[in-house]
C-alpha positions, 0 to 999 in steps of 0.5 A: 941274705936277701933275695927277690923274685922266683928262681931262675928258669934254669935248674942250675941257677938259683939266682939271676945275679950275684952282687959283690960289693964293699958294704961300708962303701956302697951298701946304703947308696949305689948298691942298695939302690941298684939292688932295689931296682933289679928286684923291681924289674923281677931280677932274682938277685943275691945280696949279702945283707949281713955285716961281715967281721974283719978277719972272717973268711968267705962263707960256704953260703956265699960260695954256693950263691956265687956258684948258683948265679947266672951273672956276677956283678962286681961293684968296685969302690975305693976300698973294695980291694982292701977287703980280703972278703971282697977279694975272696969273692972275686977269686970265686967269681973268676974261678966259676967263670973259668970252670964254666967257659961254656957260656953258662956263667957271665960276669961284669966288672 
């Protein structure tokens, strides 16, 4: 896991942004560059830098990172939906959005 910057000002959030993406599709191009730029401007961003094995289920670490992020940004790519891991992340993101309708959680698709 890579993070950049200080924790968010709100004690409820450890990250400003959680990036959800299909690693083999976008890690070394769009998402990698986007992450770098977010960090450059001081946005505390969670990006999973571990290569995931086929058949793995979403980890508690990722669940917690999603819950502790102010915003989730989903980078849809050609093969995003073919990854059960990505779909599990998306379900968790949407679950957090639904539970926190008060406006304390935002997401962008």
